[in-house]
N, C-alpha and C positions, 0 to 999 in steps of 0.2 A: 770929374773924369768919367770917361766911358771905358770900362775894363772888361775884357773877355777872359774867362778863366776855364781851363780844362781841369778835370779832377776836382771840381768845386764842391763835391759832396763827400770828400774824404776827410780824414782826421784833421789835416791842415786846412783844406779847402773850406769846410763849413764855417769855422770861426773867422777865417779871412774874409769870406763873403759877408758875414755878419758885420765885421768891423768896417768894411768899405761902405756897405749900404747904410749903416748907422750914421756915417758922416756925409750922407747925401750923394754918394757916387752911384752912377748907373752901372750895374753889374749884370753881365750876361754869362750864364754858366752853360758850357757846352757839355752835353750829356747824351748817352745812348738811350736813356729812359727819362724823358722830360716829365712824365706824370709822377714818377717816384721822386725825382729831384725836386719838383715843385712842393711836394709834401714836407720836405725837410729843409728847404731853403727859407731864409727870412723874408718878410715882406719887403718889397722893393727890388728884389733880384728876380730875374726871369730865366727860364730854362730854354735852351735851343738845342734841337736834336742834331747829333753828329754821329758818324760811324766810327770815330776814333782812329781813322786811317787816312781820310782825305778831307779836302776843304769843301766838298760838295754840300750844298744846302746852307752853309753858314759863312763861307769865305767872304761874302760881300760885307759882313759885319766888321771885318778888319779895316775896311776903308774908312778913315777918319777916326778910328778908335785911338784912345790915348795909350793903351797898353794891352798886351796879351800876357797872361800868366799861365805857363804850361806846367801843370802838376800831374798830368795824366800818366798812368802806368799801372800795370797789375801789381798788387801787393806782393812784396818780397816774401812776407811771412804767411800769406794766405788770408782768408777772410774769417776763419774760425777762431775760437779761443786758444786752440793749440796750433802752433805753427805747422804748415804743410810741408811735406818733403819736396825737395827739388828733383822731380822726375825730369826726364829729357823733354817731355811735353811742356811741363811748367817752365823750365828754363827758356824754351822757345817763346812761350807766351810772355814771360817777363821781359825778355829782350825786345821782341817785336812790338809789344804794346807801347814801349817807350819810343822806339825809333819811328814808327809810323805816325804817332801823334806829333812828334817834332817835325817830320816832313810835311804833314798837313798844315802846320802853323807857317812853315816857310812858303808853301804854295799860296796861302791866303795873303801873306805879306807881299809877295811878289805881284799879286793881282791888284793890290790896293793902289788906287790913284794917290791917296793921301796916306802915307805909311804911318803905322803906330810909332810913338816916340820910343817905346822900350818893350823888349821881350824879357820876361823873367823866366828862366829855364830851370826846372827842378833837377836836382841830382842828389847825391848822398855821399857821406864820408866813406862809404864803401869804395869810392873812387881810388882810395889809397891802398886797397886790398885789406884783407883781414890780417891784423898784426898781433903778435904775441909779445912784442918788445915795448919799450917805453920811449921810443924816439918821438920827439915832438914834431907834429905834422902841421905845416902851414899850407896855404894855397899854392905855394911854389913847389911842394913836394911831388915827386913823380907818382904816376898811377900804379896800382897793383896789377899783377898779371893773372889773377884768379877770376872766377866767374863774375863776382860783383865789380871788380875793378874794370874788367873789359866791358861789362854792361853799362857802367856809369860813363866810361869814355864815349861809347856809341851814343848814349843818351844825350850827353852834352854836345856832341858833334852834330846831332840831328838838326839843330836850329842855328848852327854857326853861319850858314849863308845869309841870314838876315843882316849881319854886320856889314856885308858887302853891299847891301841895299841902303846903308846909312842909318840903320836902326841900332840904338844902344842895346846891349844885351848883358844881363847879369845872371850868373849861374849860382844857385843856392845849393851847396853841398850840406845837406841836413844830417844831423846826428840822431841819437835816440830821443825822440820827442816824448816828453813826460806829460801825460794828460790823464784825466780821471776816467774817460770812457773809451780809451783806445791806446794803441801802442803797447810797450812792454810792461808798463806800471801796474795795470789791474791784476795781471797774473802774479807779479812779484808781491803785491799786497796780499793776495789770496794765500800765497805761500807762507807769509808771515802770520796771517790770521790763523792758519792751521798749525801754528807753532813749528813750522818746517822751514823757517827762514835760514839762509846761510849762503856762503859763497858758491858760485857756480864754477866748476873746474878748479884751476889753480887759484883763482881770485886775483891774480896779478895783472890780468889784462885790463886795459883802460876802456872805460865806457864814456864816449863823448856825448853827454846828455844836453838837452835844452828844454826849458819849460815852454809849453805851448804858447803862453802869452808872448814870450820873447821871440818865438818863431814867427808869429804873425806880425809883431812889431818890426822885426828885422826885414821881412819881405816888404812891408809898407815903406820902410826907410829906404830900401834900395829902389823901390818903385819911383820915388820922387827925387832922389839924389842924383843929379846929372853927372856927378863924378864917379858914380858906381858902375863899373863895367868889369867883365871877367868873372872868375870864380870867387865865391865867398863861403867860408866855413860857417854854417849856422849851428854853432855849438856854444855852450856856456864857456866862459874863460877858464874855468877850473874843472877839467875832466877828472874823474876819480877812477880808481880801480874797482873791479867788481866786488872785491871783498869790502872795500870802504863803502860802496853803495849799499851793500847788504847791512852793514853796521849802522849806517845813518838811518836807513829805512826802519830798522828794528828800534832804534832810539826814538824816532818820531812816533812809531806805533805803540811803543811800550811793550814790544815783543822780543823774545830772544832771537839771536841770529847765529845759531851754533851748529846747524846741521848742513854740512856741505853736500853738494850734488856732484858726484864724480864725473869727470869728463867722459869716461867710457860709457857711463849709463846714459848721459844725454845724447851722445852720438848714436848709441844703439836705439834709443827711442825716436830721435828726430832725424837721423841721417846727417847729411852734409850741412843742412840748415842750422845745426847746432853751433856751427862756427860763429853765428851772429852774436852769441852770448859767451862762447868760450874764447873768442879772440876779439879784438877791437882796434881802436885807433886813438892815439893820444893827440887828437886834433884840437887846435885852438883857433879862435876867430880873429886872426891877426889883421886882416884887411878891414873887417867890420869895425874893430876897435880903432884902427888908424883913421877911419872916416868919421869917428866921433859917436858911433852908436853906443847908447847906454843900456846895459842890461838891467832889468828889474830883478831878475833872479840869477845872480852870479855864483851863489853858494848852494850846494845841494840841499843842505838842511832846510833852508828857508823855502826852496822850491817844493820839497816833499811836504813840508808842514802846510804849505798853501793848498796842496792837491789832495792830501790824505785826510779825509774827514772822519 
C-alpha cells in the first residue's frame, strides 16, 4: 500500500509508521519540518513538507494513494512534561490545527483522479465530554458539550465530505495511550518512584486506557477491513477507575499508592486541563470488538507490566 500520514512523528504516528514500513508499505509522512522528521522516521518512510492547513505542495500524492491517515493536531496536554494550561490562544490553536488539517485532506481527495480507498480520521474519547459518572459509553453515545467534546465533533466533521466522494472513512476515538516515552504514563511512573503514588481527585472517575501496541494494531485493522466505517472507540475493553489504575501501577512497580492528590490542588496547579485526569469516560470498544479485533492487552496489569521496566 501507499499510505499518507499526517502527524506521523507523534506518539502514535511514529510506531504506526514503523509498523507499516516494516511490512513493506510505502509511507509518506506529511510534516512542517521534513529535516527533523527524517531524523526520527524509520528507513523506508519519507517526509513531505506541508503547512498543516492546505493541500498545497503535497495534494498530488493523494492521487492513487491507498489510504490517508490523519493524526494531525496540536497536543491537548502540550509538549512539556507538565501539561500546559488551556489559555484562550491554546484553545484556538488546538481547535484550528485539527480542523484545518482535515480540510486539507478533503481538498487533496477532491482533486485526486484516483481517490484513496480509505481515510482514517483521528479523534478522542473526549468526544463524549469529561464525565464523572460511570455510564458506559459506546460509539452511539452523544457528544459532550464542553471544550473537548466540541473540539472532537469539529475534528471528526472536518473530513466528513470524503464520504460523499465515495471514500470509506473510519474515525478513531482514542483513549489514554499507555506508552513508555509519552502520554500520561511516564509522569505517573515518576510519581510512584518518588513514593508519592495515589489516586487523583476522588479516584472514582474512569480512565479509558489503551496500550500503544493495541492502538497501532487497531488502526491497521481498520485500515484494511472494508467493513470498518464510522467511529470506533480505541480503548481497552476494561476501563478502570483512577484509584484502581494507581493501585495496579503501584503493584507492578512494588511501590505504595497511598498519597492522594486532591482535586482542588490539581485544578490550582494546572487550571482547566486538570479535568483530563479528574474526570474521564467509561468508554468501551464495542464496534471494534464486534468486527473481531483481538486485543493483546485487555487487562491493565499486563499492559503496565509490559511497559514499566
